[in-house]
Residue frames as a rotation matrix with the C-alpha (Angstrom) as fourth column:
MET 1
0.232 -0.954 -0.188 59.08
-0.882 -0.288 0.372 51.77
-0.409 0.079 -0.909 118.66
SER 2
0.570 -0.059 -0.819 60.69
-0.565 0.696 -0.443 49.22
0.596 0.716 0.364 116.38
GLU 3
0.982 -0.183 0.052 62.31
0.103 0.744 0.660 46.13
-0.159 -0.643 0.749 117.82
ILE 4
0.299 -0.951 -0.075 66.06
-0.899 -0.307 0.311 46.21
-0.319 -0.026 -0.947 118.53
THR 5
0.951 -0.012 -0.309 67.80
-0.141 0.872 -0.469 43.57
0.275 0.490 0.827 116.46
THR 6
0.590 -0.807 0.028 71.11
0.523 0.409 0.748 41.82
-0.614 -0.427 0.664 117.00
ASP 7
0.108 -0.533 0.839 72.34
0.937 -0.226 -0.264 43.63
0.331 0.815 0.475 113.88
ASP 8
0.711 0.189 0.678 71.57
0.021 -0.968 0.248 46.94
0.703 -0.162 -0.692 115.62
VAL 9
0.918 -0.384 0.100 73.66
-0.105 0.009 0.994 45.89
-0.383 -0.923 -0.032 118.61
VAL 10
0.303 -0.833 0.463 76.51
0.869 0.441 0.226 44.72
-0.392 0.334 0.857 116.34
HIS 11
0.328 -0.128 0.936 76.40
0.635 -0.703 -0.319 48.07
0.699 0.699 -0.150 114.53
ILE 12
0.884 0.026 0.466 76.60
-0.291 -0.749 0.595 50.01
0.365 -0.662 -0.655 117.81
ALA 13
0.742 -0.653 0.156 79.42
0.231 0.467 0.854 47.74
-0.630 -0.597 0.497 119.02
ASN 14
0.233 -0.664 0.711 81.33
0.971 0.123 -0.203 48.33
0.047 0.738 0.673 115.78
LEU 15
0.590 0.032 0.807 80.96
0.186 -0.978 -0.097 52.08
0.786 0.207 -0.583 116.18
ALA 16
0.833 -0.253 0.492 82.48
-0.553 -0.346 0.758 51.75
-0.021 -0.903 -0.428 119.65
ARG 17
0.029 -0.845 -0.534 85.15
-0.713 0.357 -0.604 49.34
0.701 0.398 -0.592 118.33
LEU 18
-0.271 -0.015 0.963 83.90
-0.847 0.479 -0.231 46.57
-0.457 -0.878 -0.142 120.63
GLU 19
-0.427 0.154 -0.891 83.50
-0.506 0.776 0.376 42.87
0.749 0.612 -0.254 120.00
PHE 20
-0.200 0.463 0.864 80.99
-0.923 0.208 -0.325 40.70
-0.330 -0.862 0.385 121.84
SER 21
-0.980 -0.004 0.201 80.11
0.032 0.984 0.174 37.03
-0.199 0.177 -0.964 121.95
GLN 22
-0.545 0.838 -0.002 76.65
0.100 0.067 0.993 35.96
0.832 0.541 -0.120 120.78
GLN 23
-0.017 0.517 -0.856 75.56
0.950 0.275 0.147 35.60
0.311 -0.811 -0.496 124.41
GLU 24
-0.575 -0.262 -0.775 76.72
0.568 -0.809 -0.148 39.16
-0.588 -0.526 0.614 125.18
LEU 25
-0.963 0.258 0.078 74.97
-0.091 -0.585 0.806 40.48
0.254 0.769 0.586 122.05
ASP 26
-0.208 0.933 -0.294 71.72
0.492 0.359 0.793 38.89
0.845 0.021 -0.534 123.19
GLN 27
-0.086 0.106 -0.991 72.17
0.984 -0.145 -0.101 40.32
-0.155 -0.984 -0.092 126.68
PHE 28
-0.822 -0.287 -0.492 72.88
0.248 -0.958 0.144 43.84
-0.513 -0.004 0.859 125.37
ARG 29
-0.765 0.620 0.175 69.92
0.110 -0.142 0.984 43.58
0.635 0.771 0.041 122.98
GLY 30
0.095 0.808 -0.581 67.63
0.832 0.256 0.491 42.97
0.546 -0.530 -0.649 125.96
ASN 31
-0.274 -0.283 -0.919 69.27
0.817 -0.572 -0.067 45.77
-0.507 -0.770 0.388 127.95
LEU 32
-0.992 -0.122 -0.035 68.88
0.081 -0.818 0.569 48.25
-0.098 0.562 0.821 125.09
LYS 33
-0.413 0.909 0.053 65.24
0.382 0.120 0.916 47.27
0.827 0.399 -0.397 124.65
ARG 34
0.186 0.474 -0.861 64.52
0.978 -0.002 0.210 47.93
0.098 -0.881 -0.463 128.34
ILE 35
-0.587 -0.475 -0.656 66.36
0.546 -0.830 0.112 51.28
-0.598 -0.292 0.747 128.21
LEU 36
-0.966 0.219 0.139 64.48
-0.007 -0.556 0.831 52.42
0.259 0.802 0.539 125.10
ASP 37
-0.128 0.956 -0.265 61.16
0.668 0.281 0.689 51.28
0.733 -0.089 -0.675 126.58
TYR 38
0.007 0.060 -0.998 61.88
0.936 -0.352 -0.014 53.37
-0.352 -0.934 -0.059 129.68
ILE 39
-0.881 -0.352 -0.316 62.79
0.211 -0.890 0.404 56.40
-0.423 0.289 0.859 127.55
SER 40
-0.671 0.709 0.216 59.53
0.266 -0.041 0.963 55.92
0.692 0.704 -0.161 125.69
LYS 41
0.172 0.721 -0.671 57.67
0.943 0.077 0.324 56.11
0.285 -0.689 -0.667 129.02
LEU 42
-0.334 -0.378 -0.863 59.56
0.672 -0.738 0.063 59.29
-0.661 -0.559 0.500 129.95
ASN 43
-0.982 -0.046 0.185 58.58
0.175 -0.602 0.779 60.87
0.076 0.797 0.599 126.63
GLN 44
-0.230 0.973 0.023 54.93
0.626 0.130 0.769 60.47
0.745 0.191 -0.639 127.62
LEU 45
-0.224 0.103 -0.969 55.30
0.923 -0.297 -0.245 62.68
-0.313 -0.949 -0.029 130.70
ASP 46
0.638 0.462 0.616 53.68
0.594 -0.804 -0.013 66.12
0.490 0.374 -0.788 130.64
THR 47
-0.143 -0.802 -0.580 56.54
0.962 -0.250 0.108 68.55
-0.231 -0.542 0.808 131.27
ASN 48
0.126 0.252 0.959 54.86
0.656 -0.747 0.110 71.75
0.744 0.615 -0.259 130.08
ASP 49
0.839 0.269 0.473 54.82
-0.136 -0.737 0.662 73.29
0.527 -0.620 -0.582 133.57
VAL 50
0.710 -0.671 -0.215 58.28
0.581 0.384 0.718 72.06
-0.399 -0.634 0.662 134.54
PRO 51
0.807 -0.456 -0.375 61.02
-0.534 -0.835 -0.134 74.68
-0.252 0.308 -0.917 134.19
PRO 52
0.727 -0.608 -0.318 64.12
0.126 0.574 -0.809 73.52
0.675 0.548 0.494 132.31
THR 53
0.813 -0.523 0.254 67.11
-0.409 -0.203 0.889 72.76
-0.414 -0.827 -0.380 134.49
SER 54
0.390 -0.759 -0.522 70.72
-0.571 0.246 -0.784 71.95
0.723 0.603 -0.337 133.88
HIS 55
-0.803 -0.595 -0.002 71.27
-0.344 0.468 -0.814 70.44
0.486 -0.653 -0.581 137.34
VAL 56
-0.117 0.771 -0.627 69.05
0.443 0.605 0.661 68.14
0.889 -0.201 -0.412 139.33
ILE 57
0.286 0.157 -0.945 69.91
0.954 -0.139 0.266 69.86
-0.090 -0.978 -0.189 142.60
PRO 58
0.864 0.175 0.472 70.06
0.292 -0.938 -0.187 73.64
0.409 0.300 -0.862 143.12
ILE 59
0.484 -0.780 -0.396 73.79
0.510 -0.116 0.852 73.91
-0.711 -0.614 0.342 143.85
ARG 60
0.964 -0.257 0.066 75.90
-0.113 -0.625 -0.773 76.59
0.240 0.737 -0.631 142.23
ASN 61
0.178 -0.972 -0.155 79.67
0.622 0.233 -0.748 76.79
0.763 0.037 0.646 141.99
VAL 62
0.946 0.040 -0.322 81.00
0.299 -0.493 0.817 78.05
-0.126 -0.869 -0.478 145.27
THR 63
0.134 -0.924 0.358 83.94
0.798 -0.114 -0.592 80.33
0.588 0.365 0.722 144.65
LYS 64
0.335 -0.101 -0.937 85.67
0.685 -0.657 0.316 83.10
-0.647 -0.747 -0.151 146.48
ALA 65
0.988 0.043 -0.150 86.54
-0.053 -0.812 -0.582 86.46
-0.147 0.583 -0.799 145.01
ASP 66
0.439 -0.883 0.167 89.89
0.723 0.237 -0.649 86.77
0.533 0.406 0.742 143.28
GLU 67
0.934 -0.251 -0.256 92.50
0.008 -0.699 0.715 88.53
-0.358 -0.670 -0.650 145.33
VAL 68
0.658 -0.747 0.096 95.69
0.077 -0.061 -0.995 89.81
0.749 0.662 0.017 143.72
ILE 69
0.880 -0.476 -0.016 98.71
0.017 -0.003 1.000 89.04
-0.476 -0.880 0.006 145.87
ARG 70
0.626 -0.761 -0.172 102.18
-0.501 -0.223 -0.836 90.15
0.598 0.610 -0.520 144.83
ARG 71
0.960 -0.279 0.015 104.44
0.184 0.674 0.715 87.42
-0.209 -0.684 0.699 146.11
TYR 72
0.048 -0.989 0.141 107.58
0.810 0.121 0.574 88.22
-0.585 0.086 0.807 144.12
ASP 73
0.230 -0.109 -0.967 109.00
-0.352 -0.936 0.022 91.22
-0.908 0.335 -0.253 142.39
ARG 74
0.978 0.203 -0.050 109.12
-0.107 0.280 -0.954 90.92
-0.179 0.938 0.296 138.59
GLN 75
0.410 -0.895 -0.176 112.86
-0.800 -0.261 -0.540 91.59
0.437 0.363 -0.823 138.54
GLN 76
-0.193 -0.435 0.880 113.47
-0.808 0.579 0.109 88.78
-0.556 -0.690 -0.463 141.04
ILE 77
0.538 0.481 0.693 111.60
-0.024 0.830 -0.557 86.34
-0.843 0.283 0.458 138.82
LEU 78
0.984 -0.134 -0.121 113.24
-0.134 -0.090 -0.987 87.49
0.121 0.987 -0.106 135.59
ALA 79
0.252 -0.947 0.198 116.67
-0.957 -0.214 0.195 87.29
-0.142 -0.239 -0.961 137.23
ASN 80
-0.106 -0.249 0.963 116.38
-0.292 0.933 0.210 83.49
-0.951 -0.259 -0.172 136.96
ALA 81
0.853 0.495 0.163 115.48
0.024 0.276 -0.961 83.55
-0.521 0.824 0.224 133.26
PRO 82
-0.013 -0.891 0.454 118.19
0.765 0.283 0.578 82.64
-0.643 0.355 0.678 130.75
SER 83
-0.859 -0.210 0.467 116.85
0.481 -0.644 0.595 85.39
0.176 0.735 0.654 128.47
GLN 84
0.009 0.876 -0.483 114.38
0.781 -0.307 -0.544 88.26
-0.625 -0.372 -0.687 128.86
GLU 85
-0.799 -0.193 0.569 113.08
0.532 -0.667 0.521 91.12
0.279 0.720 0.636 126.78
LYS 86
-0.543 0.561 0.625 110.99
-0.325 -0.826 0.460 94.14
0.774 0.046 0.631 127.82
GLY 87
-0.470 0.305 0.828 110.12
-0.880 -0.085 -0.468 92.60
-0.072 -0.949 0.308 131.18
TYR 88
0.698 0.715 0.048 109.03
-0.699 0.694 -0.176 89.20
-0.159 0.090 0.983 129.79
PHE 89
0.089 -0.610 0.788 110.62
-0.032 0.789 0.614 85.78
-0.996 -0.080 0.051 129.47
GLU 90
0.198 -0.089 -0.976 112.17
-0.969 -0.165 -0.182 85.33
-0.145 0.982 -0.119 126.03
VAL 91
0.185 -0.054 0.981 111.87
-0.131 0.988 0.079 81.82
-0.974 -0.143 0.176 124.64
PRO 92
-0.844 -0.536 0.012 113.04
-0.083 0.154 0.985 80.23
-0.529 0.830 -0.174 121.39
LYS 93
-0.114 0.786 -0.607 110.65
-0.960 -0.245 -0.138 80.48
-0.257 0.567 0.782 118.46
ILE 94
-0.619 -0.079 0.782 109.01
-0.094 0.995 0.027 77.11
-0.780 -0.057 -0.623 117.81
ILE 95
0.358 0.781 0.512 106.50
0.600 0.227 -0.767 78.02
-0.715 0.582 -0.387 115.08
GLU 96
-0.727 -0.628 0.276 107.59
0.589 -0.365 0.721 79.22
-0.352 0.687 0.635 111.66
């Protein structure tokens, strides 16, 4: 892998609209190098027999079944509306 330069770090900082001092640029350059070196090591792993996953742990969304509950009568709700039409709220047109 090619060496990370200060210009590379400045370019990335500009993309993120960030400004850094020279000391911070040097620090981030070292950090990026270590991160990319680690990624390079991970790329060497044999993952042919490893099934793809989207989560590290086998937890699924826990949900309960939907249950329809009629809390109010439609006419009670529409009685509070300033305007209604065919059983629905009528609102002013906002898009031409």
